[in-house]
BAFI-3210 file (N, C-alpha, C; in Angstrom, 3 decimals, decimal comma, padded with zeros to 6 digits):
// residues 238
n [1|2|3|4|5|6|7|8|9|10|11|12|13|14|15|16|17|18|19|20|21|22|23|24|25|26|27|28|29|30|31|32|33|34|35|36|37|38|39|40|41|42|43|44|45|46|47|48|49|50|51|52|53|54|55|56|57|58|59|60|61|62|63|64|65|66|67|68|69|70|71|72|73|74|75|76|77|78|79|80|81|82|83|84|85|86|87|88|89|90|91|92|93|94|95|96|97|98|99|100|101|102|103|104|105|106|107|108|109|110|111|112|113|114|115|116|117|118|119|120|121|122|123|124|125|126|127|128|129|130|131|132|133|134|135|136|137|138|139|140|141|142|143|144|145|146|147|148|149|150|151|152|153|154|155|156|157|158|159|160|161|162|163|164|165|166|167|168|169|170|171|172|173|174|175|176|177|178|179|180|181|182|183|184|185|186|187|188|189|190|191|192|193|194|195|196|197|198|199|200|201|202|203|204|205|206|207|208|209|210|211|212|213|214|215|216|217|218|219|220|221|222|223|224|225|226|227|228|229|230|231|232|233|234|235|236|237|238]
n.u [-024,401|-023,057|-021,222|-020,501|-017,297|-015,953|-014,081|-010,782|-009,815|-008,966|-008,937|-009,173|-011,795|-012,754|-011,106|-011,878|-014,513|-014,089|-012,734|-014,772|-016,565|-015,078|-015,015|-017,729|-018,071|-016,346|-017,611|-020,056|-019,189|-018,160|-020,510|-022,003|-020,371|-020,414|-023,127|-023,295|-021,503|-022,890|-025,063|-023,569|-022,420|-024,708|-025,322|-023,095|-023,507|-025,803|-024,832|-023,051|-024,802|-025,991|-023,908|-022,406|-019,928|-018,571|-017,512|-016,190|-015,797|-013,571|-012,633|-011,209|-013,297|-013,995|-012,046|-012,553|-014,242|-016,878|-016,587|-014,753|-016,332|-018,403|-017,012|-016,111|-018,494|-019,349|-017,309|-017,629|-020,112|-022,426|-020,736|-020,121|-022,576|-023,516|-024,103|-024,698|-024,287|-024,837|-023,352|-023,904|-023,846|-025,836|-028,063|-028,717|-026,980|-024,689|-025,752|-027,513|-025,742|-024,648|-026,945|-027,374|-025,754|-027,168|-026,991|-028,237|-028,942|-028,800|-029,497|-028,131|-028,670|-026,990|-027,570|-025,835|-024,274|-021,037|-020,307|-021,237|-023,311|-023,803|-026,510|-027,817|-026,907|-028,019|-030,740|-030,741|-030,227|-032,640|-033,727|-032,422|-031,776|-030,706|-030,318|-029,763|-027,263|-023,660|-021,662|-021,361|-020,799|-019,929|-020,130|-018,740|-019,331|-017,545|-014,662|-011,873|-011,667|-013,925|-015,444|-013,672|-013,816|-016,206|-017,646|-019,310|-020,102|-018,833|-016,716|-014,177|-012,256|-011,538|-009,274|-009,275|-007,231|-006,555|-004,014|-003,838|-004,029|-001,725|001,295|001,303|-001,029|-001,423|000,020|-001,023|-003,662|-003,804|-005,399|-007,385|-005,819|-004,443|-006,389|-007,237|-007,119|-006,479|-005,173|-006,105|-004,741|-005,821|-006,561|-004,160|-003,285|-002,745|-000,238|002,134|001,725|001,827|003,449|004,088|005,277|005,582|006,947|007,532|004,956|004,146|005,976|005,133|002,612|003,262|004,676|002,666|000,968|002,270|001,323|-000,383|-001,882|-001,125|-002,625|-002,470|-004,441|-006,475|-009,424|-009,735|-007,813|-007,849|-005,777|-004,424|-006,925|-007,475|-006,021|-007,374|-009,978|-009,281|-008,492|-010,967|-012,296|-010,791|-011,520|-014,253|-014,824|-014,298]
n.v [066,325|063,346|060,936|057,498|056,476|054,293|051,519|050,462|047,224|044,826|046,552|047,828|047,500|045,393|043,335|043,143|042,259|039,782|038,449|038,377|036,674|034,296|033,843|033,347|030,969|029,229|029,259|028,073|025,522|024,580|024,478|022,549|020,260|020,037|019,476|017,058|015,508|015,311|013,616|011,427|010,583|009,703|007,557|005,980|005,311|003,784|001,646|000,533|-000,264|-002,437|-004,140|-004,017|-004,020|-001,594|-000,643|001,816|002,073|003,545|004,919|005,703|006,050|002,922|001,368|-001,120|-001,730|-002,841|-005,354|-006,548|-006,566|-008,345|-010,815|-010,940|-011,203|-013,677|-015,309|-015,027|-015,997|-017,650|-017,507|-014,849|-012,404|-010,281|-007,012|-004,535|-001,123|000,763|003,347|005,577|007,962|007,711|005,115|001,608|-000,408|-001,551|-002,306|-004,256|-006,265|-006,910|-007,828|-010,240|-011,989|-012,638|-011,174|-008,622|-005,408|-001,910|000,709|003,899|006,752|009,582|011,566|013,297|014,202|014,012|012,287|010,152|011,029|011,277|011,410|010,284|007,659|007,005|006,970|004,826|002,721|002,144|000,262|-002,089|-005,219|-004,736|-006,019|-008,565|-008,715|-008,732|-007,293|-004,336|-003,096|-000,233|001,073|003,754|006,679|006,802|008,420|010,138|012,354|014,058|012,030|011,425|013,424|013,255|011,909|008,902|007,523|005,184|002,390|002,306|003,586|002,212|002,302|001,818|001,038|000,822|-000,795|000,195|002,885|004,329|005,024|007,136|007,912|007,898|010,163|012,190|012,338|012,668|012,741|010,724|008,409|008,883|008,760|006,171|002,849|000,643|-000,214|-001,321|-002,740|-003,236|-005,396|-006,685|-008,721|-007,693|-006,686|-007,722|-006,635|-003,932|-000,729|-000,333|000,642|-001,122|-001,053|001,670|002,710|001,625|002,983|005,641|005,413|004,732|006,997|008,858|007,726|006,207|004,072|002,553|-000,427|-002,570|-004,375|-006,672|-007,480|-009,553|-010,130|-011,830|-013,873|-014,529|-013,806|-012,741|-012,490|-014,052|-012,760|-010,329|-011,202|-012,367|-010,091|-008,827|-010,720|-010,566|-008,072|-008,212|-010,535|-010,468]
n.w [007,178|008,190|006,448|006,359|005,749|003,275|004,251|003,519|002,147|004,618|006,714|010,144|011,088|009,492|010,399|013,066|012,757|011,530|013,591|015,482|014,192|014,226|016,979|017,444|016,021|017,422|019,929|019,254|018,442|020,869|022,373|020,970|021,309|024,093|024,601|023,220|024,754|027,129|026,501|025,666|028,072|029,343|027,667|028,233|030,911|030,597|029,059|030,917|032,922|031,771|031,454|029,116|026,520|024,433|021,254|019,182|015,876|013,678|010,553|007,293|004,319|002,787|004,007|004,963|007,113|007,327|006,107|007,862|010,161|009,427|009,222|011,837|013,329|012,421|013,383|016,138|016,660|018,697|020,816|021,839|022,427|020,056|018,629|016,084|015,263|012,521|010,734|008,144|005,456|003,513|002,301|003,142|002,734|004,008|006,472|005,643|004,843|007,321|008,631|007,382|008,732|010,927|013,230|015,456|014,093|013,618|011,461|010,914|009,146|008,258|006,478|005,018|007,086|008,617|010,617|013,391|016,166|019,762|020,442|018,241|018,439|020,911|020,236|018,438|020,176|021,308|019,715|020,049|021,719|024,571|027,065|026,319|025,214|024,759|023,496|021,629|018,472|016,888|013,775|012,514|010,443|007,360|007,791|008,932|010,493|011,734|013,276|015,325|017,209|018,536|021,252|021,865|023,993|024,145|025,159|024,068|021,271|018,097|015,491|012,037|009,238|005,895|003,959|001,469|001,621|002,102|003,998|005,814|007,175|010,047|010,927|009,424|010,211|013,140|015,532|015,514|015,691|018,010|019,974|019,853|021,166|019,808|016,651|013,552|010,855|007,636|004,778|004,394|002,833|000,371|000,436|-000,950|-003,439|-003,410|-002,952|-000,115|002,953|005,634|008,099|008,313|008,502|010,967|012,617|012,323|013,511|016,183|016,828|016,939|018,845|021,378|022,893|021,394|020,135|017,478|014,900|012,212|009,501|007,339|005,650|003,599|003,386|005,980|007,586|010,600|011,823|014,056|016,062|016,242|016,982|019,386|020,810|021,132|022,695|025,083|025,968|026,427|027,941|031,073]
ca.u [-024,692|-021,834|-021,318|-019,466|-016,349|-015,643|-012,758|-010,048|-009,725|-007,994|-008,982|-009,401|-013,181|-012,870|-010,420|-012,716|-015,661|-013,599|-012,462|-016,065|-017,109|-014,336|-015,469|-019,055|-017,889|-015,761|-018,657|-021,023|-018,555|-018,099|-021,870|-022,370|-019,617|-020,890|-024,413|-023,004|-020,872|-023,926|-025,777|-022,587|-022,318|-025,927|-025,127|-022,079|-024,162|-026,717|-024,004|-022,524|-025,894|-026,284|-022,694|-022,034|-018,691|-018,927|-016,351|-016,474|-014,862|-013,348|-011,696|-011,550|-014,197|-013,391|-010,947|-012,927|-014,918|-018,019|-016,081|-014,193|-017,439|-019,091|-016,201|-016,091|-019,766|-019,370|-016,365|-018,084|-021,468|-022,539|-019,799|-020,474|-023,812|-023,069|-024,991|-023,975|-024,923|-024,212|-023,456|-023,603|-024,581|-027,014|-028,266|-028,634|-026,246|-023,831|-026,622|-028,039|-024,679|-024,568|-028,161|-027,250|-025,066|-028,116|-026,793|-029,084|-028,268|-029,598|-028,887|-028,289|-028,273|-026,756|-028,070|-024,819|-023,403|-019,769|-020,007|-022,340|-023,261|-024,298|-027,976|-028,199|-026,655|-029,031|-031,981|-030,560|-030,240|-034,033|-034,108|-031,541|-032,075|-029,501|-030,167|-029,376|-026,040|-022,376|-020,771|-021,924|-019,792|-020,478|-019,373|-018,953|-019,264|-016,175|-014,067|-010,884|-011,585|-015,038|-015,820|-012,723|-014,124|-017,521|-017,799|-020,615|-020,331|-018,167|-015,575|-012,943|-012,234|-010,591|-009,077|-008,897|-006,499|-006,178|-002,659|-003,945|-004,158|-000,439|001,849|001,343|-002,321|-001,375|000,530|-001,904|-004,904|-003,284|-006,343|-008,025|-004,868|-004,068|-007,474|-007,527|-006,272|-006,142|-005,126|-006,225|-004,342|-006,641|-006,166|-002,734|-002,984|-002,298|001,095|003,114|001,384|001,822|004,654|003,677|006,336|004,900|007,714|007,355|003,598|004,174|006,719|004,250|001,553|003,833|005,036|001,420|000,427|003,221|000,649|-001,346|-001,649|-001,307|-002,928|-002,478|-005,531|-007,068|-010,626|-009,735|-007,065|-008,030|-004,542|-004,583|-008,262|-007,422|-005,549|-008,475|-011,020|-008,731|-008,550|-012,352|-012,598|-010,173|-012,230|-015,627|-014,825|-013,421]
ca.v [064,900|062,567|059,676|056,539|056,220|052,887|051,125|049,628|045,821|044,572|047,600|047,357|047,052|044,062|042,380|042,945|041,441|038,416|037,884|038,105|035,465|033,145|033,605|032,737|029,587|028,472|029,120|027,108|024,208|024,185|024,156|021,271|019,190|019,891|018,779|015,684|014,816|015,033|012,409|010,343|010,092|008,939|006,290|005,210|004,759|002,740|000,492|-000,059|-000,912|-003,707|-004,919|-004,045|-003,401|-000,894|-000,189|002,771|001,813|004,741|004,729|006,346|005,228|001,834|000,702|-002,512|-001,907|-003,753|-006,707|-007,062|-006,833|-009,564|-011,956|-010,937|-011,745|-015,114|-015,974|-014,949|-016,543|-018,695|-017,252|-013,542|-011,865|-009,023|-006,198|-003,516|000,126|001,135|004,753|005,956|009,141|007,246|003,687|000,610|-001,528|-002,213|-002,939|-005,477|-007,265|-007,322|-008,571|-011,599|-012,834|-012,936|-010,279|-007,423|-004,255|-000,702|001,634|005,347|007,558|010,946|012,473|014,298|014,396|013,307|011,485|009,862|011,719|010,477|011,366|009,303|006,336|006,786|006,605|003,481|001,746|001,785|-000,834|-003,226|-005,943|-004,488|-006,998|-009,853|-008,490|-008,585|-006,404|-003,516|-002,539|000,925|001,431|005,176|007,150|006,774|009,747|010,087|013,650|014,401|011,026|011,391|014,477|013,059|010,784|008,254|006,765|003,894|002,055|002,684|003,752|001,418|002,911|000,905|001,684|-000,084|-000,532|000,910|004,321|004,975|004,808|008,313|008,281|008,236|011,521|013,140|012,417|012,158|012,622|009,406|007,393|009,196|008,369|004,744|001,889|-000,421|000,134|-002,532|-002,615|-004,155|-005,752|-006,976|-009,688|-006,943|-006,144|-008,030|-005,958|-002,487|-000,096|000,096|000,397|-001,508|-000,563|003,111|002,930|001,356|004,051|006,801|005,154|004,819|008,399|009,538|007,121|005,159|002,966|001,898|-001,807|-002,674|-005,698|-006,770|-008,406|-009,700|-010,969|-012,721|-015,084|-014,666|-013,447|-011,814|-012,444|-014,640|-011,729|-009,372|-011,854|-012,497|-008,775|-008,604|-011,622|-010,034|-006,879|-008,512|-011,562|-009,920]
ca.w [007,356|008,110|005,727|006,739|004,671|003,020|004,731|002,570|002,544|005,662|007,725|011,500|011,205|008,891|011,266|014,248|012,369|011,316|014,909|016,111|013,553|014,745|018,355|017,380|015,569|018,535|020,945|018,752|018,505|022,275|022,796|020,342|021,953|025,468|024,535|022,822|025,873|028,121|026,061|025,665|029,442|029,592|026,969|028,957|032,092|030,131|028,697|032,147|033,655|031,090|031,337|027,697|026,045|023,192|020,492|018,111|014,780|012,868|009,439|006,031|003,507|002,024|004,709|005,203|008,403|007,241|005,831|009,110|011,072|008,991|009,637|013,294|013,812|012,123|014,291|017,526|016,775|019,700|021,909|022,367|021,855|019,446|017,795|015,315|014,843|011,249|010,372|006,762|005,020|002,789|002,015|004,203|002,140|004,993|007,463|005,030|004,922|008,716|008,963|006,835|009,721|011,991|014,378|015,448|013,510|013,422|010,512|011,085|007,990|008,717|005,446|004,728|008,243|008,449|011,796|014,298|017,452|020,867|020,413|017,222|019,010|021,961|019,560|017,887|021,265|021,585|018,819|020,307|022,966|025,360|028,138|025,737|024,454|025,432|022,740|020,547|017,569|016,177|012,573|012,288|009,057|006,858|007,946|010,006|011,178|012,629|014,278|016,443|018,180|019,145|022,158|021,735|025,212|023,959|026,019|023,378|019,823|017,321|014,183|010,959|008,154|004,818|003,471|000,192|001,887|002,315|005,335|006,684|007,752|011,478|011,185|008,744|010,978|014,412|016,637|015,462|016,140|019,380|020,866|019,721|021,860|018,867|015,232|012,752|009,454|006,847|003,406|004,455|001,764|-000,809|000,683|-002,002|-004,697|-003,180|-002,427|001,217|003,916|006,867|009,249|008,387|008,995|012,404|013,301|012,355|014,490|017,527|017,057|017,295|020,061|021,774|023,572|020,515|019,732|016,027|014,380|010,752|009,196|006,010|005,700|002,444|003,728|007,430|008,280|011,706|012,406|015,395|016,994|016,400|017,771|020,730|021,456|021,527|023,821|026,289|026,407|026,835|028,982|032,090]
c.u [-023,396|-022,091|-020,163|-018,566|-016,107|-014,218|-012,062|-010,006|-008,650|-007,958|-009,345|-010,821|-013,388|-012,241|-011,245|-013,908|-015,253|-013,328|-013,762|-016,698|-016,411|-014,783|-016,831|-018,953|-017,355|-016,803|-019,666|-020,456|-018,508|-019,464|-022,299|-021,675|-020,075|-022,221|-024,203|-022,425|-021,885|-024,670|-024,830|-022,434|-023,557|-025,840|-024,176|-022,687|-025,110|-025,950|-023,522|-023,601|-026,263|-025,042|-022,187|-020,658|-018,982|-017,668|-016,815|-015,408|-014,789|-012,356|-012,075|-012,586|-013,414|-012,253|-011,270|-013,606|-016,015|-017,557|-015,496|-015,307|-018,169|-018,320|-016,152|-017,346|-019,866|-018,468|-016,896|-019,479|-021,486|-021,618|-020,083|-021,721|-023,537|-024,204|-024,159|-024,872|-024,149|-024,437|-023,025|-024,359|-025,882|-026,955|-028,181|-027,855|-025,427|-024,662|-027,216|-027,004|-024,548|-025,762|-028,086|-026,510|-026,011|-027,979|-027,767|-028,295|-029,256|-028,827|-029,170|-027,800|-028,166|-027,200|-027,094|-023,876|-022,173|-019,403|-021,304|-022,193|-023,959|-025,817|-028,475|-028,010|-027,693|-030,358|-031,899|-030,654|-031,655|-034,475|-033,220|-031,908|-030,891|-029,265|-029,676|-028,077|-024,819|-021,534|-021,560|-020,767|-020,448|-019,588|-019,680|-018,896|-017,797|-015,541|-013,079|-010,816|-012,716|-015,388|-014,903|-013,114|-015,408|-017,562|-019,206|-021,006|-019,642|-017,092|-014,264|-013,189|-011,197|-010,485|-008,619|-008,203|-006,130|-004,776|-002,675|-003,957|-002,820|-000,017|001,582|000,003|-002,225|-000,844|-000,285|-003,186|-004,627|-004,326|-006,982|-007,102|-004,447|-005,116|-007,743|-006,584|-005,737|-006,188|-005,138|-005,855|-005,093|-006,050|-004,678|-002,319|-002,484|-000,865|002,112|002,904|001,459|003,189|004,303|004,745|005,700|005,630|007,551|005,967|003,545|004,862|005,886|003,166|002,083|004,292|003,806|000,875|001,331|002,569|-000,258|-000,909|-001,985|-001,532|-002,967|-003,482|-005,854|-008,289|-010,642|-008,932|-007,057|-006,745|-004,847|-005,944|-008,288|-006,989|-006,648|-009,580|-010,551|-008,772|-009,964|-012,716|-012,034|-010,943|-013,603|-015,662|-013,825|-014,026]
c.v [064,125|061,256|058,786|056,262|054,724|052,590|050,279|048,196|045,642|045,637|047,009|046,825|045,671|043,005|042,087|042,046|039,990|037,727|037,526|036,856|034,217|032,808|032,925|031,274|028,725|028,226|028,071|025,690|023,698|023,751|022,797|020,113|018,963|019,137|017,316|014,887|014,462|013,743|011,204|009,749|009,295|007,571|005,388|004,564|003,629|001,471|-000,232|-000,814|-002,264|-004,587|-005,042|-003,446|-002,836|-000,338|000,674|002,600|003,019|004,421|005,639|005,485|004,120|001,113|-000,750|-002,764|-002,958|-005,185|-007,332|-007,398|-008,119|-010,800|-012,070|-011,584|-013,235|-015,884|-016,046|-015,527|-017,702|-018,513|-015,932|-013,040|-010,434|-008,323|-005,107|-002,301|000,625|002,609|004,998|007,230|008,755|005,724|002,821|-000,607|-002,283|-002,919|-004,229|-006,600|-007,804|-008,204|-010,019|-012,537|-013,272|-012,053|-009,106|-006,229|-003,114|000,228|003,076|006,013|009,010|011,996|013,631|014,557|013,508|012,432|011,137|010,732|010,880|010,358|010,361|007,885|006,015|006,354|005,188|002,411|001,308|000,581|-002,065|-003,893|-005,872|-005,545|-008,346|-009,753|-008,427|-007,466|-005,647|-002,917|-001,432|001,220|002,879|005,501|007,186|008,158|009,651|011,372|013,793|013,316|010,993|012,357|014,234|011,764|010,221|007,514|005,415|003,647|002,455|002,875|002,805|002,060|001,843|001,690|000,633|000,237|000,104|002,426|005,053|004,925|005,938|008,746|008,628|009,627|012,585|013,380|011,942|011,935|011,240|008,335|007,633|008,712|006,873|003,905|000,830|000,114|-001,174|-002,206|-003,669|-004,363|-006,074|-007,990|-008,997|-006,445|-006,482|-007,239|-004,432|-002,003|000,524|-000,328|000,138|-000,982|000,941|003,451|002,702|002,497|005,324|006,625|005,298|006,241|009,175|009,042|005,963|003,930|002,154|000,468|-001,934|-004,125|-005,635|-007,846|-008,456|-010,595|-011,984|-013,994|-015,336|-014,419|-012,443|-011,784|-013,025|-013,606|-010,712|-009,963|-012,025|-011,190|-008,458|-009,469|-011,052|-008,849|-007,221|-009,508|-011,143|-010,082]
c.w [007,165|007,383|006,146|005,557|004,530|003,482|003,680|003,056|003,601|006,729|009,081|011,675|010,640|009,788|012,507|013,929|012,159|012,645|015,623|015,522|014,080|016,162|018,361|016,974|016,707|019,623|020,529|018,839|019,941|022,771|022,245|021,041|023,394|025,502|024,162|023,996|026,957|027,768|026,049|027,060|029,845|028,907|027,746|030,205|031,723|029,768|029,957|032,906|033,054|030,933|029,913|027,470|024,664|022,537|019,329|017,032|013,855|011,761|008,291|005,302|002,801|002,705|005,042|006,535|008,326|006,985|007,087|010,095|010,705|009,445|011,156|013,858|013,558|013,082|015,723|017,736|017,772|020,887|022,601|021,661|021,375|018,707|017,154|015,111|013,636|010,944|008,940|006,435|004,326|002,651|003,270|003,713|003,178|006,058|006,921|005,070|006,345|009,072|008,463|007,783|010,834|013,208|014,304|014,912|013,364|012,499|010,922|009,805|008,427|007,701|005,190|005,875|008,152|009,630|012,512|015,542|018,508|020,858|019,377|017,745|020,076|021,339|019,007|018,960|021,625|020,771|018,993|021,632|023,930|026,428|027,626|024,950|025,357|024,811|021,682|019,764|016,764|014,977|012,234|010,793|008,617|006,831|009,107|010,827|012,197|013,651|015,499|017,551|018,959|019,941|021,988|023,006|025,181|025,008|025,375|021,893|019,235|015,946|013,194|009,871|007,126|004,336|002,085|000,379|002,020|003,768|006,323|007,264|009,245|011,783|010,447|009,544|012,405|015,495|016,678|016,027|017,588|020,371|020,858|020,572|020,897|017,440|014,438|011,307|008,655|005,445|003,320|003,388|000,494|-000,692|-000,413|-003,291|-004,577|-002,729|-001,077|002,209|005,286|008,100|009,426|008,938|010,503|013,160|013,383|013,434|015,911|017,857|017,526|018,634|020,484|022,402|022,649|020,188|018,249|015,635|012,861|010,353|007,709|006,145|004,567|002,690|005,238|008,215|009,391|012,354|013,815|016,432|017,282|017,271|019,214|021,498|021,923|022,723|025,129|026,849|027,001|027,993|030,061|033,479]
res [m|n|k|k|k|n|s|p|p|g|a|i|g|d|l|d|e|a|a|a|r|r|r|r|v|i|t|l|e|q|s|v|l|e|e|n|d|l|v|a|n|q|n|r|a|l|f|k|s|h|g|l|y|v|i|n|l|i|s|s|p|g|a|g|k|t|s|l|l|v|e|t|l|r|c|l|e|g|e|l|r|c|a|v|i|e|g|d|q|q|t|a|h|d|a|q|r|i|a|e|t|g|a|p|v|v|q|i|n|t|c|g|g|c|h|l|n|a|a|q|v|r|k|a|l|e|h|l|p|l|a|a|l|d|l|i|l|i|e|n|v|g|n|l|v|c|p|s|s|f|d|l|g|e|n|e|k|t|v|l|m|s|i|t|e|g|e|d|k|p|v|k|y|p|l|a|f|r|l|a|r|l|m|v|l|t|k|i|d|l|l|p|h|l|r|f|d|l|d|l|c|r|s|y|a|y|r|t|n|p|q|i|e|i|l|e|t|s|v|f|n|e|n|g|l|d|s|w|i|g|a|l|r|k|r|v|i|r]
***
C-alpha cells in the first residue's frame, strides 16, 4: 500500500495550490466587477434619459464630505434641484444632516462593506424623484481604495482630501486621484495650525493625474466654496 509522503513547506504541490487559489480570487474579482459594470451602464443610461448629472464623492473617513454637501445644498437651493445618496457602513446620521436641508436623500448602509456598488445605487434611485432633479451627489463610504474600483454609473468621480491627512495621499492611493477630474482639499482654514506643505501636496496630485483640477475649501469660513459651487454649475448647466 502506497502512502503519500508529506511534502516539506514550500514544496511544488504547495506552490501549485497557492497559484490555483490566486487564480480563483482573480476570477471572482473579475466576475464581480463585470456584473457591477453591467448595472453601472444601466444606471448611466437612466441618468442620461433624465438629463441628470451624477458625481461620486470619494474620500477617507472624516475628510468632510457631508459638511461640504450640506453647504453645497444650501448654496444651490432654488437654483439646481439636487438629491443625495448617502453611503455608510452603519447609521443614518449623515442622511439626517442632509435631510435637514430639505433635499431628497436616500441612505444606503453597507453593513460592513467598504464601498457602494452599482446595484445598491440602482435600488436607491427607486426612492428619488429623478424627473424632478438636475444633480445627484453620491457620498461613498469613507475609503480611498475600494470605491475607486466600482463604477456606479456616475458622470465623474470627485476626490476629497482633508489637509489633516498629510500631503502624500495622492501618491499613497493613486487610483482614486487618477480617476478623479476634481480634487477638493478640505479644512483649509486649519492650514496655519498644521505642518502641511500645500505645494508638495499639489505636486503629488499632479504627478498622479496631470489633468486634475484642485480646489481649496473650508465650510467654516466659506473659503473656496464659490469655486466648488461654480464647478458644479458648469457641469450641470450645459
